[in-house]
C-alpha positions as CSV (number, residue, x, y, z in Angstrom):
1,A,2.5,-92.5,-69.0
2,S,-0.4,-91.7,-66.7
3,R,-1.7,-88.2,-66.7
4,V,-2.8,-86.6,-63.5
5,M,-5.7,-84.2,-63.9
6,V,-6.1,-81.3,-61.4
7,A,-9.4,-79.6,-61.4
8,S,-9.3,-75.8,-61.2
9,R,-10.6,-74.6,-57.8
10,N,-13.5,-72.3,-57.5
11,Y,-13.1,-68.9,-55.6
12,A,-15.6,-70.2,-53.1
13,D,-13.1,-72.8,-52.1
14,F,-10.8,-70.2,-50.6
15,A,-11.0,-68.6,-47.2
16,N,-12.0,-64.9,-47.1
17,E,-9.4,-64.0,-44.5
18,A,-6.9,-65.4,-42.1
19,T,-5.1,-64.3,-38.9
20,F,-1.4,-64.3,-38.6
21,E,1.1,-64.0,-35.8
22,I,3.8,-61.4,-36.6
23,K,7.0,-60.4,-35.0
24,K,6.8,-58.1,-32.0
25,C,8.3,-54.7,-32.6
26,D,11.2,-53.4,-30.3
27,L,9.9,-50.2,-28.5
28,H,11.5,-47.0,-27.4
29,R,9.7,-44.6,-25.1
30,L,6.4,-46.4,-25.7
31,E,4.4,-48.5,-23.2
32,E,2.6,-50.4,-26.0
33,G,3.3,-51.1,-29.6
34,P,1.5,-52.4,-32.6
35,S,-0.4,-55.6,-32.5
36,T,1.4,-59.0,-32.8
37,T,-1.5,-60.4,-34.8
38,A,-2.6,-59.3,-38.2
39,V,-5.7,-60.1,-40.2
40,M,-5.3,-60.3,-44.0
41,T,-8.2,-60.9,-46.3
42,R,-7.8,-62.8,-49.6
43,E,-8.4,-59.6,-51.5
44,E,-5.7,-57.8,-49.6
45,G,-3.2,-60.6,-50.0
46,L,-3.7,-60.8,-53.8
47,H,-3.3,-57.0,-54.1
48,Y,-0.1,-57.1,-51.9
49,Y,1.3,-59.9,-53.9
50,K,0.6,-58.4,-57.3
51,T,2.1,-55.0,-56.2
52,M,5.2,-56.4,-54.8
53,Q,5.8,-58.8,-57.8
54,T,5.3,-55.9,-60.1
55,I,8.0,-53.8,-58.3
56,R,10.4,-56.8,-58.3
57,R,10.0,-57.4,-62.0
58,M,10.1,-53.7,-62.8
59,E,13.5,-53.5,-61.0
60,L,14.8,-56.5,-62.8
61,K,13.8,-55.1,-66.1
62,S,15.5,-51.8,-65.1
63,D,18.6,-53.7,-64.4
64,Q,18.5,-55.3,-68.0
65,L,17.8,-51.9,-69.6
66,Y,20.7,-50.3,-67.7
67,K,23.1,-53.1,-68.8
68,Q,21.9,-52.5,-72.4
69,K,22.8,-48.8,-71.9
70,I,19.2,-47.7,-72.6
71,I,19.0,-46.4,-69.0
72,R,21.9,-44.0,-68.3
73,G,23.2,-42.2,-65.2
74,F,22.4,-43.0,-61.6
75,C,19.9,-46.0,-61.0
76,H,19.2,-47.3,-57.5
77,L,17.1,-50.4,-57.5
78,Y,14.6,-51.5,-54.7
79,D,14.3,-55.3,-55.1
80,G,14.4,-57.0,-51.8
81,Q,12.7,-54.1,-50.0
82,E,9.2,-54.3,-51.6
83,A,7.5,-55.0,-48.3
84,C,8.5,-51.6,-47.0
85,C,7.0,-49.4,-49.6
86,V,3.9,-51.5,-50.1
87,G,3.3,-52.1,-46.4
88,L,3.6,-48.3,-45.7
89,E,1.2,-47.4,-48.6
90,V,-1.6,-49.7,-47.7
91,A,-1.6,-48.4,-44.1
92,I,-2.0,-44.7,-44.9
93,K,-4.5,-42.6,-46.8
94,P,-4.0,-41.3,-50.4
95,T,-4.2,-37.8,-49.0
96,D,-1.2,-38.5,-46.7
97,H,2.2,-37.4,-47.9
98,V,5.4,-39.4,-48.7
99,I,8.9,-38.2,-49.3
100,T,12.0,-40.4,-49.8
101,A,15.5,-40.6,-51.0
102,Y,16.8,-41.8,-54.4
103,R,15.6,-45.5,-54.1
104,V,12.2,-44.3,-55.2
105,H,10.8,-46.6,-58.0
106,G,8.8,-48.7,-55.6
107,F,7.3,-45.8,-53.9
108,T,6.3,-44.2,-57.2
109,Y,4.4,-47.3,-58.2
110,A,2.8,-47.9,-54.8
111,R,1.5,-44.3,-55.0
112,G,-0.3,-45.1,-58.2
113,V,2.1,-44.3,-61.1
114,P,1.9,-46.9,-63.9
115,V,4.9,-49.1,-64.7
116,R,5.2,-47.7,-68.3
117,E,5.6,-44.1,-67.0
118,I,8.3,-45.2,-64.4
119,L,10.3,-47.1,-67.1
120,A,9.8,-44.2,-69.5
121,E,11.2,-41.8,-66.9
122,L,14.2,-44.1,-66.4
123,T,14.8,-44.1,-70.2
124,G,14.3,-40.2,-70.4
125,R,11.3,-40.3,-72.6
126,K,8.5,-37.7,-72.7
127,G,5.9,-40.3,-71.6
128,G,7.8,-40.6,-68.2
129,C,6.1,-39.6,-65.0
130,V,8.3,-36.4,-65.0
131,K,8.2,-36.1,-68.7
132,G,11.8,-37.6,-69.0
133,K,13.5,-34.8,-66.9
134,G,13.8,-36.5,-63.6
135,G,15.3,-39.9,-64.2
136,S,15.8,-42.6,-61.5
137,M,16.2,-40.3,-58.5
138,H,13.7,-37.8,-59.1
139,M,10.1,-39.1,-59.6
140,Y,7.0,-37.4,-58.4
141,T,3.3,-37.7,-58.3
142,K,0.4,-36.3,-56.2
143,N,1.5,-36.3,-52.5
144,L,4.9,-38.0,-53.4
145,Y,7.7,-35.4,-53.2
146,G,10.5,-37.5,-54.7
147,G,13.0,-39.0,-55.1
148,N,15.8,-36.7,-53.6
149,G,19.5,-37.1,-54.6
150,I,21.2,-35.2,-51.8
151,V,21.8,-37.7,-48.8
152,G,19.4,-37.0,-46.0
153,A,18.2,-33.6,-47.5
154,Q,14.6,-34.9,-47.8
155,V,14.2,-35.3,-44.0
156,P,13.9,-31.5,-43.2
157,L,11.6,-31.3,-46.3
158,G,9.4,-33.9,-44.9
159,A,9.2,-32.0,-41.6
160,G,8.1,-29.0,-43.6
161,I,5.4,-30.9,-45.3
162,A,4.2,-32.1,-41.8
163,L,4.3,-28.5,-40.7
164,A,2.0,-27.5,-43.6
165,C,-0.3,-30.4,-42.6
166,K,-0.6,-28.9,-39.1
167,Y,-0.7,-25.3,-40.2
168,F,-3.6,-25.8,-42.6
169,G,-5.5,-28.0,-40.0
170,K,-5.5,-31.1,-42.1
171,N,-5.7,-34.5,-40.4
172,E,-2.9,-35.7,-42.7
173,I,0.7,-37.0,-41.9
174,C,4.0,-37.1,-43.7
175,L,6.1,-40.3,-44.0
176,T,9.7,-39.1,-44.2
177,L,12.1,-41.8,-45.3
178,Y,15.8,-42.1,-45.3
179,G,18.4,-44.9,-45.2
180,D,20.8,-46.1,-42.6
181,G,23.5,-44.4,-44.7
182,A,21.9,-41.0,-44.1
183,A,21.1,-41.7,-40.4
184,N,24.3,-40.0,-39.1
185,Q,23.5,-36.6,-41.0
186,G,23.4,-33.7,-38.7
187,Q,20.3,-32.2,-40.4
188,I,18.3,-35.3,-39.4
189,F,18.9,-34.6,-35.6
190,E,18.1,-30.9,-36.1
191,T,14.8,-32.0,-37.7
192,Y,14.1,-34.4,-34.9
193,N,14.4,-31.5,-32.5
194,M,12.1,-29.2,-34.4
195,A,9.5,-31.9,-35.1
196,A,9.4,-32.8,-31.4
197,L,9.1,-29.2,-30.2
198,W,6.3,-28.3,-32.6
199,K,4.6,-31.8,-32.4
200,L,4.6,-32.2,-36.1
201,P,2.6,-35.1,-37.6
202,C,5.7,-36.7,-39.1
203,V,6.6,-40.4,-39.2
204,F,10.4,-40.6,-39.6
205,I,11.4,-43.9,-41.3
206,C,14.8,-45.3,-41.5
207,E,15.0,-48.0,-44.2
208,N,17.9,-50.0,-42.7
209,N,19.1,-52.2,-45.5
210,R,22.4,-52.8,-43.6
211,Y,24.7,-51.1,-46.0
212,G,25.2,-47.4,-46.8
213,M,26.8,-47.6,-50.2
214,G,29.5,-50.2,-49.4
215,T,29.8,-49.7,-45.7
216,S,28.0,-52.0,-43.2
217,V,26.0,-50.3,-40.5
218,E,28.4,-51.7,-37.9
219,R,31.3,-49.9,-39.4
220,A,29.3,-46.6,-39.9
221,A,27.4,-46.1,-36.7
222,A,28.4,-46.4,-33.0
223,S,24.8,-47.2,-32.3
224,T,22.8,-49.3,-34.9
225,D,19.6,-49.0,-32.9
226,Y,18.2,-46.4,-35.3
227,Y,14.7,-46.6,-33.8
228,R,16.3,-45.1,-30.6
229,R,18.2,-42.3,-32.3
230,G,15.4,-39.8,-32.0
231,D,16.2,-39.8,-28.2
232,F,13.1,-38.0,-27.0
233,I,11.0,-39.2,-29.9
234,P,9.2,-42.6,-29.5
235,G,10.4,-45.4,-31.8
236,L,9.7,-48.8,-33.2
237,R,12.0,-51.3,-34.8
238,V,10.1,-53.4,-37.4
239,D,10.7,-56.5,-39.5
240,G,10.9,-54.7,-42.9
241,M,10.8,-58.0,-44.8
242,D,7.3,-58.9,-43.5
243,I,4.6,-56.7,-45.2
244,L,2.1,-57.3,-42.4
245,C,4.6,-56.2,-39.7
246,V,5.2,-53.1,-41.8
247,R,1.4,-52.5,-42.3
248,E,0.6,-52.9,-38.6
249,A,3.5,-50.7,-37.4
250,T,2.6,-48.0,-40.0
251,K,-1.1,-48.1,-38.8
252,F,0.1,-47.6,-35.2
253,A,2.5,-44.8,-36.1
254,A,-0.1,-43.0,-38.2
255,E,-2.7,-43.1,-35.4
256,Y,-0.1,-41.9,-33.1
257,C,0.6,-38.8,-35.3
258,R,-3.0,-38.1,-36.1
259,A,-3.8,-38.0,-32.3
260,G,-1.6,-34.9,-32.0
261,K,1.2,-36.6,-30.0
262,G,3.9,-35.4,-32.3
263,P,6.4,-37.3,-34.4
264,I,7.3,-41.0,-34.1
265,L,10.4,-42.9,-35.5
266,M,10.3,-46.3,-37.3
267,E,13.3,-48.4,-38.2
268,L,12.5,-50.9,-41.0
269,Q,15.0,-53.8,-41.0
270,T,15.3,-54.8,-44.7
271,Y,17.9,-55.9,-47.3
272,R,18.6,-54.9,-50.9
273,Y,19.5,-57.6,-53.3
274,H,21.3,-55.3,-55.9
275,G,24.3,-53.2,-55.1
276,H,23.9,-49.6,-53.9
277,S,23.5,-48.4,-57.4
278,M,24.0,-50.0,-60.8
279,S,27.6,-49.0,-60.7
280,D,28.1,-51.2,-57.5
281,P,28.3,-55.0,-58.1
282,G,27.3,-55.3,-54.5
283,I,29.6,-58.2,-53.6
284,S,32.9,-56.5,-52.7
285,Y,31.7,-55.8,-49.1
286,R,29.3,-58.7,-48.7
287,T,29.3,-62.3,-49.9
288,R,27.1,-63.9,-52.5
289,E,26.2,-66.4,-49.8
290,E,24.9,-63.7,-47.5
291,I,22.6,-62.5,-50.3
292,Q,21.4,-65.9,-51.1
293,E,20.7,-66.7,-47.4
294,V,18.4,-63.6,-47.2
295,R,16.7,-64.5,-50.4
296,S,16.0,-68.1,-49.3
297,K,15.0,-67.3,-45.7
298,S,13.4,-63.8,-45.7
299,D,12.2,-62.9,-49.1
300,P,9.2,-60.6,-48.6
301,I,7.3,-62.1,-51.7
302,T,8.0,-65.7,-50.9
303,L,7.0,-65.1,-47.2
304,L,3.7,-63.6,-48.3
305,K,3.1,-66.4,-50.9
306,D,3.7,-69.1,-48.4
307,R,1.3,-67.5,-45.9
308,M,-1.5,-67.2,-48.6
309,V,-1.1,-70.8,-49.8
310,N,-0.7,-72.3,-46.4
311,N,-3.9,-70.6,-45.1
312,N,-6.0,-71.3,-48.1
313,L,-6.1,-67.7,-49.2
314,A,-4.9,-68.5,-52.8
315,S,-3.6,-71.4,-54.8
316,I,-0.1,-71.7,-56.4
317,E,-1.6,-71.8,-59.8
318,E,-3.5,-68.5,-59.2
319,L,-0.3,-66.8,-58.1
320,K,1.5,-68.1,-61.1
321,E,-1.2,-66.6,-63.3
322,I,-0.4,-63.2,-61.6
323,D,3.2,-63.7,-62.3
324,V,2.5,-64.3,-65.9
325,A,0.3,-61.2,-66.1
326,V,2.9,-59.1,-64.4
327,R,5.7,-60.2,-66.7
328,K,3.5,-59.3,-69.7
329,E,2.8,-55.9,-68.3
330,I,6.5,-55.2,-67.7
331,E,7.4,-56.2,-71.2
332,E,4.8,-54.1,-72.7
333,A,6.0,-51.1,-70.5
334,A,9.5,-51.7,-71.5
335,Q,8.5,-51.7,-75.2
336,F,6.8,-48.3,-74.6
337,A,9.9,-47.0,-72.7
338,T,12.3,-47.8,-75.5
339,T,10.2,-46.5,-78.4
340,D,8.6,-43.3,-76.9
341,P,10.3,-40.1,-78.2
342,E,12.7,-38.1,-76.1
343,P,11.2,-34.7,-74.8
344,P,12.0,-31.7,-76.9
345,L,14.4,-29.0,-75.7
346,E,11.5,-26.6,-75.1
347,E,10.4,-28.9,-72.2
348,L,13.5,-27.7,-70.3
349,G,11.9,-24.5,-69.3
350,N,8.6,-26.0,-68.3
351,H,7.4,-26.8,-64.7
352,I,10.0,-24.7,-62.9
353,F,7.4,-23.2,-60.7
354,S,3.8,-24.2,-59.8
355,N,0.9,-21.8,-60.6
356,E,3.1,-19.0,-62.0
357,P,2.3,-17.0,-65.1
358,P,4.5,-17.9,-68.1
359,F,8.0,-16.2,-68.2
360,E,11.1,-16.5,-70.3
361,V,13.8,-19.1,-69.5
362,R,17.2,-19.1,-71.1
363,G,17.8,-22.2,-73.3
364,P,21.1,-24.1,-74.1
365,N,22.7,-20.7,-74.9
366,Q,21.9,-17.1,-74.1
367,W,20.3,-16.5,-77.6
368,I,17.7,-19.2,-77.2
369,K,14.8,-18.4,-75.0
370,Y,11.8,-20.7,-73.9
371,K,8.5,-19.7,-72.5
372,S,8.1,-21.5,-69.1
373,V,4.8,-23.1,-68.4
374,S,3.6,-24.2,-64.9
């Protein structure tokens, strides 16, 4: 049998950057919107690809660990929506602020937390990013305020963070995220009103993945134009499966807020591959065929991969090498997350407040007391 030899390509063979046509955003109360072309460098593309692939593999590993009963309790996975958190993160500054709901693993990684700390948090170990005390829904790091389990409750908190940015005179913004399932909450409309009155530097972001728990948006909302729901607040509807669309729209929204114009609303049209949580098989209210169609036509990682290969920004072999490295990293992180010890009971009292002198906290019963450490 004849053997075909393929010479490995030199980095000099690749283009440094390419320009792409992207989908135009639908606009509300805006005369112009984000650019319909986006420039992506080779370095950016490789970073986006690795980050999204890491989140995808991390979530699939979380699914496996949950089914093995190593991860317990609530667990909401983000696979399918990777272009949202990564596109948002690369368009803002590390000093900007992010607050979201309980589907938080991807945001935690995008904000700089290592995979091993995220998986260890999911398994309740002391090496977790919240020392094993937060779990799937409550992950935090610098300028990431969770992971919040109460539906829609993070939206007023996000406005409060934006108020602090304005009050302290910092040229910072807050990305305040919620899902389509939370979009009908009264507190969200109250927050819109206050943010508009006070011109807060807040980007309200509805991640519309089409299903709130098991209810489709058409059955839940009289108006599914979530980008218009701010009424007096300008809005954008964005293709949330395209990382370049998300990136350009977020740059536009961030500049709008930094210019002192007040809040802006973004709707990211996306899709989750898993059910609402691990307790939801995700196929009683939608068909397997629907999920497969989205995977085959709109997958955010595949879309980026095809763009990079077709525009000579990377080779298939190079991207496969990234895939192999990512899988190795995830396996090593999972090994850590399943062998790291659980936190001691004394940890229960710690980190209740920030910058407070130590004080006594009641333990599991009234006779046991722990010293709380900030």
